[in-house]
MIBA-347111 format. One record per residue (C-alpha): x, y, z; residue in one letter; residue number from 0; chain. Coordinates in nm, 3 decimals. Example, Ala and Ser with C-alpha at 12.3 -4.5 7.8 and 13.67 -1.06 7.14 Angstrom:
+---------+---------+---------+--------+-----+--------+
:       u :       v :       w : residu : num : chaine :
+---------+---------+---------+--------+-----+--------+
:   1.230 :  -0.450 :   0.780 :      A :   0 :      A :
:   1.367 :  -0.106 :   0.714 :      S :   1 :      A :
+---------+---------+---------+--------+-----+--------+
This chain:
+---------+---------+---------+--------+-----+--------+
:       u :       v :       w : residu : num : chaine :
+---------+---------+---------+--------+-----+--------+
:   0.006 :   0.004 :  -0.008 :      M :   0 :      A :
:   0.139 :   0.346 :  -0.100 :      T :   1 :      A :
:   0.100 :   0.629 :   0.163 :      F :   2 :      A :
:   0.085 :   0.962 :   0.000 :      R :   3 :      A :
:   0.240 :   1.284 :   0.140 :      A :   4 :      A :
:   0.230 :   1.636 :   0.057 :      V :   5 :      A :
:   0.509 :   1.874 :   0.164 :      E :   6 :      A :
:   0.485 :   2.267 :   0.183 :      L :   7 :      A :
:   0.769 :   2.486 :   0.215 :      F :   8 :      A :
:   0.988 :   2.193 :   0.104 :      A :   9 :      A :
:   1.330 :   2.366 :   0.078 :      G :  10 :      A :
:   1.595 :   2.146 :  -0.076 :      A :  11 :      A :
:   1.401 :   1.833 :   0.022 :      G :  12 :      A :
:   1.555 :   1.751 :   0.370 :      G :  13 :      A :
:   1.225 :   1.640 :   0.510 :      L :  14 :      A :
:   1.123 :   1.500 :   0.187 :      S :  15 :      A :
:   1.406 :   1.276 :   0.198 :      T :  16 :      A :
:   1.333 :   1.147 :   0.555 :      G :  17 :      A :
:   0.975 :   1.086 :   0.468 :      L :  18 :      A :
:   1.068 :   0.869 :   0.162 :      E :  19 :      A :
:   1.335 :   0.669 :   0.387 :      A :  20 :      A :
:   1.054 :   0.603 :   0.609 :      A :  21 :      A :
:   0.814 :   0.476 :   0.345 :      G :  22 :      A :
:   0.593 :   0.768 :   0.228 :      F :  23 :      A :
:   0.561 :   0.877 :  -0.141 :      S :  24 :      A :
:   0.583 :   1.257 :  -0.151 :      V :  25 :      A :
:   0.347 :   1.314 :  -0.433 :      V :  26 :      A :
:   0.334 :   1.694 :  -0.430 :      L :  27 :      A :
:   0.576 :   1.967 :  -0.273 :      A :  28 :      A :
:   0.584 :   2.353 :  -0.282 :      N :  29 :      A :
:   0.886 :   2.569 :  -0.278 :      E :  30 :      A :
:   0.938 :   2.929 :  -0.358 :      I :  31 :      A :
:   1.308 :   2.966 :  -0.417 :      E :  32 :      A :
:   1.413 :   2.842 :  -0.760 :      P :  33 :      A :
:   1.752 :   2.702 :  -0.665 :      D :  34 :      A :
:   1.567 :   2.517 :  -0.380 :      F :  35 :      A :
:   1.297 :   2.395 :  -0.613 :      A :  36 :      A :
:   1.543 :   2.276 :  -0.863 :      A :  37 :      A :
:   1.752 :   2.077 :  -0.604 :      T :  38 :      A :
:   1.407 :   1.922 :  -0.487 :      L :  39 :      A :
:   1.307 :   1.826 :  -0.818 :      A :  40 :      A :
:   1.658 :   1.686 :  -0.934 :      K :  41 :      A :
:   1.659 :   1.452 :  -0.620 :      N :  42 :      A :
:   1.297 :   1.359 :  -0.587 :      H :  43 :      A :
:   1.201 :   1.294 :  -0.965 :      P :  44 :      A :
:   0.861 :   1.123 :  -0.874 :      S :  45 :      A :
:   0.731 :   1.450 :  -0.684 :      T :  46 :      A :
:   0.531 :   1.696 :  -0.862 :      H :  47 :      A :
:   0.731 :   2.011 :  -0.768 :      V :  48 :      A :
:   0.563 :   2.353 :  -0.778 :      I :  49 :      A :
:   0.801 :   2.638 :  -0.763 :      N :  50 :      A :
:   0.560 :   2.921 :  -0.671 :      A :  51 :      A :
:   0.454 :   3.147 :  -0.394 :      D :  52 :      A :
:   0.233 :   2.937 :  -0.170 :      I :  53 :      A :
:  -0.029 :   3.216 :  -0.165 :      H :  54 :      A :
:  -0.091 :   3.155 :  -0.531 :      T :  55 :      A :
:  -0.146 :   2.787 :  -0.503 :      I :  56 :      A :
:  -0.502 :   2.656 :  -0.538 :      D :  57 :      A :
:  -0.443 :   2.319 :  -0.354 :      F :  58 :      A :
:  -0.780 :   2.150 :  -0.472 :      L :  59 :      A :
:  -0.687 :   2.234 :  -0.822 :      K :  60 :      A :
:  -0.342 :   2.065 :  -0.775 :      Q :  61 :      A :
:  -0.525 :   1.763 :  -0.633 :      S :  62 :      A :
:  -0.740 :   1.718 :  -0.920 :      R :  63 :      A :
:  -0.485 :   1.804 :  -1.194 :      D :  64 :      A :
:  -0.227 :   1.532 :  -1.036 :      Y :  65 :      A :
:  -0.498 :   1.299 :  -0.919 :      Q :  66 :      A :
:  -0.365 :   1.282 :  -0.573 :      L :  67 :      A :
:  -0.646 :   1.097 :  -0.413 :      G :  68 :      A :
:  -0.651 :   1.074 :  -0.051 :      E :  69 :      A :
:  -0.356 :   1.244 :   0.151 :      I :  70 :      A :
:  -0.226 :   1.065 :   0.418 :      D :  71 :      A :
:   0.023 :   1.314 :   0.551 :      L :  72 :      A :
:   0.064 :   1.691 :   0.488 :      L :  73 :      A :
:   0.409 :   1.822 :   0.631 :      S :  74 :      A :
:   0.593 :   2.147 :   0.621 :      G :  75 :      A :
:   0.788 :   2.398 :   0.811 :      G :  76 :      A :
:   0.707 :   2.775 :   0.714 :      P :  77 :      A :
:   1.012 :   3.015 :   0.727 :      P :  78 :      A :
:   1.107 :   3.075 :   1.067 :      C :  79 :      A :
:   1.334 :   3.374 :   1.073 :      Q :  80 :      A :
:   1.091 :   3.571 :   1.278 :      G :  81 :      A :
:   1.076 :   3.311 :   1.556 :      F :  82 :      A :
:   1.448 :   3.208 :   1.561 :      S :  83 :      A :
:   1.642 :   3.224 :   1.881 :      T :  84 :      A :
:   1.915 :   3.384 :   1.649 :      V :  85 :      A :
:   1.870 :   3.734 :   1.485 :      G :  86 :      A :
:   1.638 :   4.012 :   1.531 :      S :  87 :      A :
:   1.334 :   3.821 :   1.698 :      K :  88 :      A :
:   1.082 :   4.061 :   1.502 :      N :  89 :      A :
:   0.748 :   3.942 :   1.612 :      K :  90 :      A :
:   0.602 :   4.148 :   1.340 :      M :  91 :      A :
:   0.795 :   3.969 :   1.075 :      D :  92 :      A :
:   0.548 :   3.895 :   0.797 :      K :  93 :      A :
:   0.710 :   3.546 :   0.747 :      R :  94 :      A :
:   0.548 :   3.454 :   1.080 :      N :  95 :      A :
:   0.199 :   3.448 :   0.953 :      S :  96 :      A :
:   0.296 :   3.186 :   0.677 :      L :  97 :      A :
:   0.166 :   2.898 :   0.909 :      F :  98 :      A :
:  -0.174 :   3.023 :   0.818 :      Y :  99 :      A :
:  -0.100 :   2.904 :   0.445 :      E : 100 :      A :
:   0.008 :   2.579 :   0.597 :      Y : 101 :      A :
:  -0.335 :   2.547 :   0.762 :      L : 102 :      A :
:  -0.505 :   2.651 :   0.452 :      R : 103 :      A :
:  -0.332 :   2.346 :   0.302 :      G : 104 :      A :
:  -0.474 :   2.122 :   0.586 :      V : 105 :      A :
:  -0.828 :   2.271 :   0.545 :      A : 106 :      A :
:  -0.828 :   2.214 :   0.167 :      D : 107 :      A :
:  -0.640 :   1.862 :   0.136 :      L : 108 :      A :
:  -0.790 :   1.710 :   0.455 :      K : 109 :      A :
:  -0.495 :   1.477 :   0.526 :      P : 110 :      A :
:  -0.516 :   1.205 :   0.790 :      K : 111 :      A :
:  -0.205 :   1.331 :   0.962 :      Y : 112 :      A :
:  -0.014 :   1.661 :   0.971 :      V : 113 :      A :
:   0.360 :   1.725 :   1.048 :      L : 114 :      A :
:   0.453 :   2.077 :   1.137 :      F : 115 :      A :
:   0.836 :   2.150 :   1.215 :      E : 116 :      A :
:   0.997 :   2.482 :   1.302 :      N : 117 :      A :
:   1.265 :   2.636 :   1.524 :      V : 118 :      A :
:   1.276 :   2.563 :   1.884 :      S : 119 :      A :
:   1.182 :   2.933 :   1.933 :      G : 120 :      A :
:   0.841 :   2.873 :   1.766 :      F : 121 :      A :
:   0.742 :   2.697 :   2.065 :      F : 122 :      A :
:   0.890 :   2.938 :   2.320 :      K : 123 :      A :
:   0.906 :   3.295 :   2.212 :      M : 124 :      A :
:   0.614 :   3.579 :   2.278 :      Y : 125 :      A :
:   0.460 :   3.346 :   2.549 :      D : 126 :      A :
:   0.397 :   3.049 :   2.283 :      G : 127 :      A :
:   0.154 :   3.286 :   2.086 :      E : 128 :      A :
:   0.215 :   3.131 :   1.743 :      A : 129 :      A :
:   0.233 :   2.788 :   1.889 :      Y : 130 :      A :
:  -0.095 :   2.820 :   2.081 :      K : 131 :      A :
:  -0.248 :   2.959 :   1.773 :      T : 132 :      A :
:  -0.151 :   2.668 :   1.553 :      L : 133 :      A :
:  -0.273 :   2.398 :   1.807 :      L : 134 :      A :
:  -0.607 :   2.592 :   1.833 :      A : 135 :      A :
:  -0.653 :   2.628 :   1.459 :      E : 136 :      A :
:  -0.557 :   2.255 :   1.418 :      L : 137 :      A :
:  -0.807 :   2.179 :   1.676 :      G : 138 :      A :
:  -1.081 :   2.374 :   1.494 :      Y : 139 :      A :
:  -0.992 :   2.172 :   1.174 :      L : 140 :      A :
:  -1.069 :   1.843 :   1.372 :      G : 141 :      A :
:  -0.700 :   1.748 :   1.449 :      Y : 142 :      A :
:  -0.555 :   1.632 :   1.800 :      K : 143 :      A :
:  -0.199 :   1.689 :   1.850 :      T : 144 :      A :
:   0.107 :   1.605 :   2.024 :      T : 145 :      A :
:   0.431 :   1.824 :   2.032 :      S : 146 :      A :
:   0.782 :   1.843 :   2.165 :      A : 147 :      A :
:   1.116 :   2.010 :   2.106 :      I : 148 :      A :
:   1.338 :   1.739 :   1.951 :      L : 149 :      A :
:   1.721 :   1.762 :   1.921 :      D : 150 :      A :
:   1.831 :   1.566 :   1.604 :      A : 151 :      A :
:   2.152 :   1.463 :   1.772 :      A : 152 :      A :
:   1.936 :   1.215 :   1.980 :      D : 153 :      A :
:   1.845 :   1.046 :   1.683 :      Y : 154 :      A :
:   2.181 :   0.976 :   1.511 :      G : 155 :      A :
:   2.267 :   1.323 :   1.351 :      L : 156 :      A :
:   2.630 :   1.462 :   1.417 :      P : 157 :      A :
:   2.490 :   1.788 :   1.500 :      Q : 158 :      A :
:   2.274 :   1.936 :   1.781 :      H : 159 :      A :
:   1.965 :   2.087 :   1.599 :      R : 160 :      A :
:   1.660 :   2.143 :   1.799 :      E : 161 :      A :
:   1.317 :   2.167 :   1.611 :      R : 162 :      A :
:   0.967 :   2.237 :   1.740 :      T : 163 :      A :
:   0.763 :   1.928 :   1.620 :      I : 164 :      A :
:   0.384 :   1.914 :   1.605 :      I : 165 :      A :
:   0.216 :   1.604 :   1.485 :      V : 166 :      A :
:  -0.176 :   1.590 :   1.449 :      G : 167 :      A :
:  -0.426 :   1.325 :   1.356 :      W : 168 :      A :
:  -0.799 :   1.346 :   1.268 :      K : 169 :      A :
:  -1.024 :   1.301 :   1.559 :      T : 170 :      A :
:  -1.075 :   0.927 :   1.580 :      G : 171 :      A :
:  -0.763 :   0.836 :   1.426 :      G : 172 :      A :
:  -0.462 :   0.644 :   1.579 :      K : 173 :      A :
:  -0.263 :   0.886 :   1.797 :      P : 174 :      A :
:   0.103 :   0.919 :   1.746 :      V : 175 :      A :
:   0.375 :   0.911 :   1.992 :      A : 176 :      A :
:   0.682 :   1.134 :   1.911 :      L : 177 :      A :
:   1.010 :   0.908 :   1.898 :      P : 178 :      A :
:   1.223 :   0.858 :   2.202 :      E : 179 :      A :
:   1.581 :   0.939 :   2.180 :      P : 180 :      A :
:   1.779 :   0.678 :   2.018 :      D : 181 :      A :
:   2.147 :   0.755 :   1.933 :      H : 182 :      A :
:   2.177 :   0.431 :   1.736 :      A : 183 :      A :
:   2.513 :   0.517 :   1.606 :      A : 184 :      A :
:   2.833 :   0.323 :   1.527 :      D : 185 :      A :
:   3.070 :   0.586 :   1.645 :      C : 186 :      A :
:   3.333 :   0.379 :   1.811 :      S : 187 :      A :
:   3.610 :   0.600 :   1.670 :      L : 188 :      A :
:   3.563 :   0.929 :   1.794 :      F : 189 :      A :
:   3.238 :   1.015 :   2.010 :      C : 190 :      A :
:   3.227 :   0.972 :   2.368 :      K : 191 :      A :
:   2.868 :   1.043 :   2.464 :      N : 192 :      A :
:   2.667 :   0.810 :   2.232 :      Q : 193 :      A :
:   2.601 :   1.087 :   2.018 :      W : 194 :      A :
:   2.760 :   1.065 :   1.677 :      V : 195 :      A :
:   3.052 :   1.321 :   1.655 :      S : 196 :      A :
:   3.160 :   1.562 :   1.383 :      L : 197 :      A :
:   3.461 :   1.345 :   1.296 :      M : 198 :      A :
:   3.245 :   1.046 :   1.280 :      D : 199 :      A :
:   3.071 :   1.214 :   1.002 :      A : 200 :      A :
:   3.347 :   1.349 :   0.801 :      I : 201 :      A :
:   3.669 :   1.161 :   0.872 :      S : 202 :      A :
:   3.652 :   0.974 :   0.537 :      D : 203 :      A :
:   3.683 :   1.304 :   0.332 :      L : 204 :      A :
:   4.022 :   1.415 :   0.234 :      P : 205 :      A :
:   4.204 :   1.735 :   0.362 :      P : 206 :      A :
:   4.165 :   2.067 :   0.187 :      L : 207 :      A :
:   4.370 :   2.365 :   0.166 :      T : 208 :      A :
:   4.250 :   2.699 :   0.060 :      A : 209 :      A :
:   4.079 :   2.710 :  -0.267 :      G : 210 :      A :
:   4.114 :   2.349 :  -0.315 :      E : 211 :      A :
:   3.835 :   2.097 :  -0.423 :      E : 212 :      A :
:   3.876 :   1.708 :  -0.422 :      K : 213 :      A :
:   3.651 :   1.445 :  -0.578 :      D : 214 :      A :
:   3.778 :   1.136 :  -0.404 :      F : 215 :      A :
:   3.734 :   0.963 :  -0.064 :      Y : 216 :      A :
:   4.021 :   0.926 :   0.167 :      L : 217 :      A :
:   3.947 :   0.572 :   0.259 :      H : 218 :      A :
:   3.651 :   0.347 :   0.303 :      N : 219 :      A :
:   3.386 :   0.419 :   0.557 :      P : 220 :      A :
:   3.492 :   0.374 :   0.914 :      L : 221 :      A :
:   3.150 :   0.356 :   1.069 :      N : 222 :      A :
:   2.788 :   0.312 :   0.999 :      A : 223 :      A :
:   2.713 :   0.677 :   0.947 :      Y : 224 :      A :
:   2.978 :   0.722 :   0.683 :      Q : 225 :      A :
:   2.865 :   0.399 :   0.508 :      K : 226 :      A :
:   2.475 :   0.504 :   0.510 :      N : 227 :      A :
:   2.535 :   0.825 :   0.359 :      L : 228 :      A :
:   2.797 :   0.699 :   0.107 :      R : 229 :      A :
:   2.598 :   0.400 :  -0.005 :      E : 230 :      A :
:   2.755 :   0.307 :  -0.334 :      D : 231 :      A :
:   2.910 :   0.649 :  -0.425 :      A : 232 :      A :
:   3.252 :   0.636 :  -0.577 :      I : 233 :      A :
:   3.308 :   1.000 :  -0.673 :      E : 234 :      A :
:   3.300 :   1.246 :  -0.404 :      L : 235 :      A :
:   3.121 :   1.586 :  -0.490 :      S : 236 :      A :
:   3.098 :   1.934 :  -0.338 :      E : 237 :      A :
:   3.410 :   1.884 :  -0.127 :      H : 238 :      A :
:   3.566 :   2.242 :  -0.165 :      N : 239 :      A :
:   3.730 :   2.508 :   0.041 :      A : 240 :      A :
:   3.697 :   2.876 :  -0.013 :      S : 241 :      A :
:   4.019 :   3.061 :  -0.139 :      N : 242 :      A :
:   4.113 :   3.269 :   0.149 :      Y : 243 :      A :
:   4.359 :   3.570 :   0.127 :      G : 244 :      A :
:   4.658 :   3.624 :   0.327 :      A : 245 :      A :
:   4.514 :   3.778 :   0.631 :      R : 246 :      A :
:   4.235 :   3.520 :   0.668 :      M : 247 :      A :
:   4.478 :   3.235 :   0.629 :      Q : 248 :      A :
:   4.689 :   3.392 :   0.904 :      E : 249 :      A :
:   4.380 :   3.416 :   1.115 :      I : 250 :      A :
:   4.303 :   3.036 :   1.050 :      L : 251 :      A :
:   4.659 :   2.933 :   1.129 :      S : 252 :      A :
:   4.640 :   3.102 :   1.466 :      L : 253 :      A :
:   4.309 :   2.945 :   1.599 :      I : 254 :      A :
:   4.403 :   2.667 :   1.835 :      P : 255 :      A :
:   4.209 :   2.341 :   1.880 :      P : 256 :      A :
:   3.846 :   2.424 :   2.011 :      G : 257 :      A :
:   3.962 :   2.801 :   2.011 :      G : 258 :      A :
:   3.756 :   3.120 :   1.897 :      T : 259 :      A :
:   3.823 :   3.483 :   1.796 :      V : 260 :      A :
:   3.930 :   3.575 :   2.147 :      E : 261 :      A :
:   4.235 :   3.349 :   2.108 :      D : 262 :      A :
:   4.357 :   3.574 :   1.827 :      L : 263 :      A :
:   4.608 :   3.844 :   1.869 :      P : 264 :      A :
:   4.430 :   4.190 :   1.909 :      I : 265 :      A :
:   4.549 :   4.309 :   1.581 :      R : 266 :      A :
:   4.376 :   4.033 :   1.387 :      L : 267 :      A :
:   4.029 :   4.056 :   1.582 :      R : 268 :      A :
:   3.744 :   4.266 :   1.443 :      P : 269 :      A :
:   3.621 :   4.578 :   1.605 :      N : 270 :      A :
:   3.313 :   4.410 :   1.729 :      S : 271 :      A :
:   3.241 :   4.035 :   1.726 :      Y : 272 :      A :
:   3.051 :   3.754 :   1.876 :      F : 273 :      A :
:   3.255 :   3.510 :   2.095 :      K : 274 :      A :
:   3.186 :   3.199 :   1.882 :      N : 275 :      A :
:   3.323 :   3.355 :   1.550 :      T : 276 :      A :
:   3.645 :   3.225 :   1.395 :      Y : 277 :      A :
:   3.591 :   2.910 :   1.619 :      A : 278 :      A :
:   3.728 :   2.564 :   1.561 :      R : 279 :      A :
:   3.457 :   2.292 :   1.570 :      L : 280 :      A :
:   3.512 :   2.011 :   1.827 :      L : 281 :      A :
:   3.603 :   1.679 :   1.680 :      P : 282 :      A :
:   3.470 :   1.444 :   1.942 :      N : 283 :      A :
:   3.128 :   1.584 :   1.994 :      A : 284 :      A :
:   2.825 :   1.680 :   1.745 :      P : 285 :      A :
:   2.855 :   2.007 :   1.569 :      A : 286 :      A :
:   2.650 :   2.293 :   1.688 :      P : 287 :      A :
:   2.361 :   2.403 :   1.481 :      T : 288 :      A :
:   2.506 :   2.498 :   1.141 :      I : 289 :      A :
:   2.364 :   2.804 :   0.951 :      T : 290 :      A :
:   2.354 :   2.916 :   0.619 :      R : 291 :      A :
:   2.706 :   3.054 :   0.642 :      N : 292 :      A :
:   2.876 :   2.733 :   0.747 :      F : 293 :      A :
:   3.132 :   2.790 :   0.489 :      G : 294 :      A :
:   3.231 :   3.138 :   0.625 :      T : 295 :      A :
:   3.499 :   3.140 :   0.898 :      P : 296 :      A :
:   3.369 :   3.467 :   1.067 :      S : 297 :      A :
:   3.041 :   3.292 :   1.106 :      S : 298 :      A :
:   2.953 :   3.096 :   1.428 :      S : 299 :      A :
:   3.154 :   2.803 :   1.509 :      R : 300 :      A :
:   3.233 :   2.652 :   1.164 :      C : 301 :      A :
:   3.606 :   2.615 :   1.119 :      V : 302 :      A :
:   3.747 :   2.250 :   1.067 :      H : 303 :      A :
:   3.889 :   2.108 :   1.392 :      P : 304 :      A :
:   4.222 :   2.043 :   1.247 :      F : 305 :      A :
:   4.240 :   2.219 :   0.884 :      Q : 306 :      A :
:   4.276 :   2.591 :   0.831 :      N : 307 :      A :
:   3.938 :   2.639 :   0.655 :      R : 308 :      A :
:   3.563 :   2.637 :   0.712 :      A : 309 :      A :
:   3.355 :   2.344 :   0.630 :      L : 310 :      A :
:   3.305 :   2.234 :   0.273 :      S : 311 :      A :
:   2.968 :   2.211 :   0.130 :      T : 312 :      A :
:   2.981 :   1.840 :   0.149 :      R : 313 :      A :
:   3.074 :   1.843 :   0.520 :      E : 314 :      A :
:   2.778 :   2.071 :   0.570 :      G : 315 :      A :
:   2.556 :   1.815 :   0.398 :      A : 316 :      A :
:   2.732 :   1.543 :   0.595 :      R : 317 :      A :
:   2.621 :   1.696 :   0.928 :      L : 318 :      A :
:   2.282 :   1.763 :   0.794 :      Q : 319 :      A :
:   2.233 :   1.402 :   0.701 :      G : 320 :      A :
:   2.205 :   1.436 :   0.331 :      F : 321 :      A :
:   2.348 :   1.126 :   0.125 :      P : 322 :      A :
:   2.652 :   1.178 :  -0.074 :      D : 323 :      A :
:   2.435 :   1.129 :  -0.377 :      S : 324 :      A :
:   2.232 :   1.435 :  -0.325 :      Y : 325 :      A :
:   2.323 :   1.710 :  -0.566 :      R : 326 :      A :
:   2.251 :   2.057 :  -0.508 :      F : 327 :      A :
:   2.134 :   2.325 :  -0.769 :      H : 328 :      A :
:   2.316 :   2.661 :  -0.785 :      G : 329 :      A :
:   2.631 :   2.845 :  -0.677 :      G : 330 :      A :
:   2.806 :   2.753 :  -0.352 :      K : 331 :      A :
:   2.635 :   3.035 :  -0.166 :      T : 332 :      A :
:   2.300 :   2.880 :  -0.277 :      S : 333 :      A :
:   2.396 :   2.546 :  -0.188 :      K : 334 :      A :
:   2.517 :   2.620 :   0.151 :      N : 335 :      A :
:   2.190 :   2.827 :   0.228 :      L : 336 :      A :
:   1.989 :   2.529 :   0.109 :      Q : 337 :      A :
:   2.175 :   2.292 :   0.333 :      I : 338 :      A :
:   2.189 :   2.524 :   0.635 :      G : 339 :      A :
:   1.827 :   2.574 :   0.625 :      N : 340 :      A :
:   1.731 :   2.217 :   0.580 :      A : 341 :      A :
:   1.550 :   1.969 :   0.807 :      V : 342 :      A :
:   1.794 :   1.695 :   0.882 :      P : 343 :      A :
:   1.639 :   1.374 :   0.671 :      P : 344 :      A :
:   1.729 :   1.160 :   0.982 :      I : 345 :      A :
:   1.475 :   1.371 :   1.212 :      L : 346 :      A :
:   1.205 :   1.348 :   0.935 :      G : 347 :      A :
:   1.265 :   0.982 :   0.890 :      E : 348 :      A :
:   1.217 :   0.902 :   1.275 :      V : 349 :      A :
:   0.907 :   1.099 :   1.311 :      I : 350 :      A :
:   0.751 :   0.975 :   0.980 :      A : 351 :      A :
:   0.810 :   0.612 :   1.094 :      K : 352 :      A :
:   0.590 :   0.675 :   1.415 :      E : 353 :      A :
:   0.314 :   0.839 :   1.173 :      I : 354 :      A :
:   0.324 :   0.528 :   0.945 :      L : 355 :      A :
:   0.317 :   0.299 :   1.237 :      S : 356 :      A :
:  -0.034 :   0.470 :   1.316 :      A : 357 :      A :
:  -0.140 :   0.469 :   0.964 :      L : 358 :      A :
:  -0.083 :   0.084 :   0.942 :      Q : 359 :      A :
:  -0.211 :  -0.008 :   1.276 :      A : 360 :      A :
+---------+---------+---------+--------+-----+--------+
């Protein structure tokens, strides 16, 4: 039996990848950004991808045109910059209201289950105003809900990434329990606390110097995480380092293990800075939450633990849990943005498996 899913605000397809790994068929997806949508279509050829502003989409027409039939799951994560715990925290940010478009999709398509994901701040900020509104609106539409803030590192991702997760089911449907933490990792080489560490994720990738790119693996996979993401890949892609000037190369050479901008000589520090900039990642622990700027040394902690450079595009993809076969459309800046904004497939998969279990009960 095929279980059908529709995804809104799909980005580059991280959540879609997780849904498909769990057993869903993502029959329709919407994404407004052209590069993101192109990546989504390239890696999910069986999904009808609509590259358009969600306000312009007639869900009922799309359902008829593509003969979608009954939808088992509607998932999505509206842009969350206004609710993020990083940045301006602008309560009036117009992007904060986009979850009403998600609700319009729910009302029109009437899925059996819904999955809503967002930053942890969606749950906590402004006294939970948006969170409470969303639950109330889902209730009006006939859905019971469960919710929590989950850290993807607890499910095998080599990165701490907290997300607000809300799962709903139609009244009378089988309830869903959110997954219990399960590190489930073969990480005997590097990690110390059950989590998959940064070096567990990337130690099979060859070293790079400034401006260098390599298309081969350093050696065979060393653990289950590397093996799972490599699958049968022979040629490495997107493993590249930016070409730094002399000043930046000096800065990078002077950052000690685990160090930050505050370990640099005064003459090399910016006039103003955050304490976690020009900071080396820790090899034996999950990475902190990576951002769209993980390839920029002056961004929050993203400098390789041992090499004098920021993370490569492929290393960022590894930390988000994208398989090495995943190909990103656009320039390097766009690719890093797509990766940094993505939902880790691992997190999507473990949640989707719980929903699938309820559907099959």
